[in-house]
N, C-alpha and C positions, 0 to 999 in steps of 0.2 A: 607489485604490481598484480600479483596473479590472482592476492589474496580479491584484492576492490573490482578486477574483472568479476570473481565467485559472488561476492557481495551484492556486485549488480544485479548478476542474474535469477543468483536467490531473491532476493526484490522484489526484482519484475516477474518471476513464478509466485512472490506472493502477495504482488498487485494484483494480479491475474486468476486467482486463487479467492483473493478476498474480495472483489466484485463478483467471481460467484457465489458466492456464501450470498452478500449482500441482494441478489437478485431469490435467492429461496428463499433466503428469512426475510426480504420484507411478503412474498407472493403470501407467507406460513402467515406476517402478523396482520394481512387484510387489512381492513379500514380501522381496526381500535386506533384510537388518539395515544394513546398512554402509550401503549409497548412500540410500535412504530415512531411517536418523537425520541424513546428512549434509544430504540435502534437507533435511528439516523445520528445523534447524536455516539453514540459509539462508534461507528464504522467510520465513521467521518472521521476521527478523530485518529481511528488506525487507517488509514485511506492518505493522510495529511503523514500521519509520521511514515510512513511508507513511501510517500514521494518525497519528504524529504533526505532520505536514506537514500534513496536512487541517486538524488540532488549531489547529497554528497561525497556516496563512490566515483561521481561522474567529475566530479570535483580533484578529487583523487585521481583518478585516472589522465584524465586531461593535464595536470601539475606535474605529474613526473615524465608527461611524453613531451613535455617544451624543455626538462633541463639539458 
């Protein structure tokens, strides 16, 4: 259970860090079409994985609390 809480905290922090990284990289990329398209795909995948992992840890926490 402790590992689930720790994993949840880590991925929430990682999501916050990634969102700040996305913001700074978007400013640097500017209006370059190809670079911003590639950047958006990579960052969307990273955020998607973060959200899935947060959901996974929440499922572990709630499933153990019902036992």
